[in-house]
C-alpha positions in Angstrom: 0.0 0.0 0.0 1.5 3.3 -1.0 0.4 6.9 -0.7 2.9 8.4 -3.2 2.1 8.0 -6.9 4.3 10.6 -8.6 8.0 11.1 -9.0 9.3 14.6 -8.4 10.1 14.8 -12.1 6.6 13.8 -13.2 5.0 16.2 -10.7 7.3 19.0 -11.9 6.3 18.5 -15.5 2.6 18.3 -14.6 3.0 21.5 -12.6 4.5 23.4 -15.6 1.7 22.0 -17.9 -1.0 23.2 -15.5 0.5 26.6 -15.3 0.7 26.8 -19.1 -2.9 25.6 -19.3 -3.9 28.3 -16.8 -2.2 31.0 -18.8 -3.9 29.8 -22.0 -7.3 29.5 -20.5 -7.0 33.0 -18.8 -6.3 34.5 -22.2 -9.2 32.9 -24.1 -11.8 32.0 -21.5 -14.5 34.5 -20.5 -14.6 33.3 -16.9 -11.6 33.3 -14.6 -12.7 30.3 -12.6 -11.1 27.5 -14.7 -7.8 29.3 -15.0 -7.7 29.8 -11.2 -8.3 26.1 -10.6 -5.5 25.1 -13.0 -3.1 27.5 -11.4 -3.8 26.3 -7.9 -3.4 22.7 -8.9 -0.1 23.6 -10.5 1.0 25.3 -7.3 0.1 22.2 -5.2 2.1 20.0 -7.5 5.0 22.4 -7.4 5.0 22.2 -3.6 4.9 18.4 -3.8 7.9 18.5 -6.1 9.8 20.7 -3.7 8.9 18.4 -0.8 10.2 15.3 -2.6 13.5 17.0 -3.6 14.2 18.4 -0.1 13.2 15.1 1.5 16.0 13.3 -0.4 18.5 16.1 0.4 17.9 15.7 4.1 19.3 12.1 4.1 22.8 12.2 5.6 23.8 9.7 8.3 21.7 6.8 9.3 23.8 6.2 12.5 23.3 9.8 13.7 19.6 9.6 12.9 19.2 6.6 15.1 21.2 8.2 17.8 19.0 11.2 17.8 15.9 9.0 17.9 17.3 7.2 20.9 18.0 10.5 22.6 14.4 11.7 22.0 12.9 8.6 23.4 15.1 8.7 26.5 14.4 12.4 27.1 10.7 11.9 26.8 10.8 9.2 29.5 12.9 11.4 31.7 10.2 14.2 31.4 7.5 11.7 32.3 5.8 11.5 28.9 3.9 8.2 28.2 6.0 5.6 26.6 5.0 5.1 23.0 5.9 1.4 23.3 3.1 0.9 25.9 0.6 2.6 23.5 1.6 0.2 20.8 1.1 -2.9 23.0 -2.5 -1.8 23.6 -3.4 -2.1 19.9 -1.2 -5.0 18.8 -3.6 -7.7 20.0 -6.3 -6.3 17.6 -5.3 -6.8 14.0 -8.3 -4.9 12.6 -7.3 -1.9 14.7 -3.7 -2.0 13.6 -4.7 -2.2 9.9 -7.1 0.7 10.3 -4.3 2.8 11.9 -2.0 1.9 9.1 -4.6 3.0 6.5 -5.3 6.2 8.3 -1.7 7.1 8.4 -1.2 6.4 4.7 -4.3 8.1 3.3 -5.7 10.8 5.6 -2.5 12.9 5.7 -3.0 14.0 2.1 -6.7 13.2 1.7 -7.9 15.5 4.5 -5.7 18.4 3.3 -6.8 18.1 -0.3 -10.5 18.0 0.7 -9.9 21.1 2.9 -8.2 23.1 0.2 -10.8 22.1 -2.4 -13.7 23.1 -0.1 -12.1 26.4 0.7 -11.3 27.2 -2.9 -14.9 26.4 -4.1 -16.9 27.6 -1.1 -14.8 30.1 0.8 -12.4 31.7 -1.7 -11.6 34.6 0.6 -10.1 32.3 3.2 -8.3 30.0 0.8 -5.1 32.1 0.4 -4.6 32.5 4.1 -4.9 28.7 4.8 -2.7 27.9 1.8 0.0 30.2 3.0 -0.2 28.5 6.4 0.3 25.1 4.8 3.2 26.3 2.6 5.1 28.2 5.3 4.6 25.5 8.0 5.7 22.7 5.6 8.7 24.7 4.5 9.9 25.3 8.1 9.3 21.6 8.8 11.5 20.7 5.8 14.2 22.9 7.0 14.3 21.2 10.4 14.3 17.8 8.6 17.7 18.6 7.1 18.8 17.1 10.4 17.8 13.5 10.0 16.0 11.7 12.8 14.8 8.1 12.6 11.2 7.2 13.5 10.5 5.0 16.5 9.9 1.9 14.3 13.6 1.9 13.5 14.4 1.2 17.2 13.4 -2.4 17.8 15.9 -2.5 20.7 13.7 0.0 22.5 10.6 -2.3 22.1 9.1 -0.6 19.0 7.5 -2.7 16.3 7.1 -1.6 12.6 3.4 -2.6 12.4 3.0 -1.4 8.8 5.7 -3.8 7.6 4.3 -6.5 9.8 0.9 -6.3 8.0 2.3 -5.5 4.5 0.9 -1.9 4.6 4.1 0.1 4.8 4.3 3.3 2.6 8.0 2.9 2.9 8.3 -0.6 1.6 9.6 0.4 -1.8 9.7 2.9 -4.6 6.6 4.1 -6.3 7.2 5.3 -9.9 10.8 5.9 -8.8 10.0 7.6 -5.5 11.5 6.2 -2.3 9.8 8.0 0.6 12.2 9.6 3.0 12.3 7.6 6.2 14.6 9.8 8.3 12.5 12.9 8.5 10.4 12.0 11.5 11.2 15.3 13.3 8.9 17.3 13.2 5.7 15.4 12.2 4.2 17.1 9.1 1.2 14.7 9.6 0.5 16.4 13.0 1.0 19.9 11.6 -1.3 19.3 8.7 -4.1 17.7 10.7 -4.1 20.7 13.1 -4.3 23.1 10.2 -7.3 21.2 8.9 -9.1 21.3 12.2 -8.3 25.0 12.8 -9.5 26.0 9.3 -12.7 24.1 9.5 -13.6 25.4 13.0 -12.7 29.0 11.9 -14.6 29.0 8.6 -17.5 26.6 9.0 -20.6 27.4 11.0 -22.8 25.2 13.2 -21.9 22.9 16.1 -21.1 20.0 13.8 -17.8 21.6 12.7 -16.3 20.7 16.1 -16.3 17.1 15.0 -13.2 17.9 13.0 -11.2 17.9 16.3 -11.4 14.1 16.0 -9.0 14.3 13.1 -6.0 15.6 15.0 -6.8 13.4 17.9 -6.9 10.3 15.8 -3.8 11.4 13.8 -1.7 11.8 16.9 -2.8 8.4 18.3 -2.2 6.8 14.9 1.3 8.2 14.3 2.3 7.0 17.8 0.8 3.5 17.8 2.2 2.8 14.3 5.7 3.9 15.6 6.1 6.5 12.9 6.6 9.4 15.3 7.4 10.3 18.9 5.3 12.6 21.0 8.1 15.1 20.6 7.7 15.1 16.8 4.1 16.2 17.1 4.9 18.8 19.8 7.6 20.4 17.7 5.3 20.5 14.7 2.5 22.2 16.7 5.0 24.7 18.1 6.1 25.6 14.5 2.5 26.0 13.4 1.8 28.3 16.4 4.7 30.5 15.4 3.5 30.6 11.8 0.0 31.7 13.0 1.6 34.4 15.1 3.7 35.7 12.2 0.7 35.7 9.9 -1.3 37.7 12.3 1.5 40.1 12.9 2.0 40.6 9.1 -1.8 41.1 8.6 -1.9 43.6 11.5 1.1 45.5 10.0 -0.6 45.6 6.6 -4.2 46.3 7.6 -4.0 47.5 11.2 -4.9 45.4 14.3 -8.5 44.2 14.6 -9.1 46.4 17.6 -7.9 49.5 15.8 -10.0 48.6 12.8 -13.1 48.2 14.9 -12.6 51.5 16.6 -11.9 53.3 13.3 -15.0 51.8 11.7 -17.2 52.7 14.6 -15.9 56.3 14.6 -16.5 56.6 10.9 -20.1 55.4 11.3 -20.8 57.9 14.1 -19.3 61.0 12.5 -22.0 61.6 9.9 -24.6 61.4 12.7 -23.1 64.1 14.9 -24.6 67.5 14.8 -22.8 70.7 15.6 -23.7 72.1 19.0 -24.6 75.8 18.9 -23.2 78.1 21.5 -25.5 78.8 24.4 -26.7 82.3 24.9 
């Protein structure tokens, strides 16, 4: 079972083709909608290409990657965090639960994000650019951190971890897909966790009604899944969320610098509405 179906070369060519199609459609089509869809699809494929290329460049030393993973696990236990091995042992006696976790890890990472971006682009275009920027910047920062290779827990059998995906023949890292060998030494930070939190925050912020809070289940399940499948440590997710919070703060700061803070905007708008209603007060005699 694999979740990668394009080489970086193929995705790069497809991205260029989509940009070219968007340019052609924009010149001859009467409506801008189709050109915008093609352009955004080209952008996403370009980001996928960059991800693949940088992922390969981050591979340096397997020995040091394993040492760093050992240090993370040891440090987590010293700080009193739950041992991921114990969480694995809870699900291991239930094959159906293990297989479901493997499928969730392999499919929901990209699936949920693609559905989110499509929904925002079609239904909430005004919010789309902000969320897309969040995804791009957060992923870029994660990729920079991943230049320092860190092995996932499943590569530490001596610590008690089991590669459940390999055990059930469901590993996304079992071999190349169309020439792509997924990077296995970029566990820190967890892009899976970063993306699932972005999805949850975006849905809660944009959607309306109480049902939108059900999206919180996605990050909860993702965190549990990446841990019980031994693909990430708790620390990988914590660092990813920390990066995302910094990105949100920077985005808000930039928006405030460009447009003024929300409080200042509210006061200015209120004052502007009141000014026309004010009448000059004559002097008392």
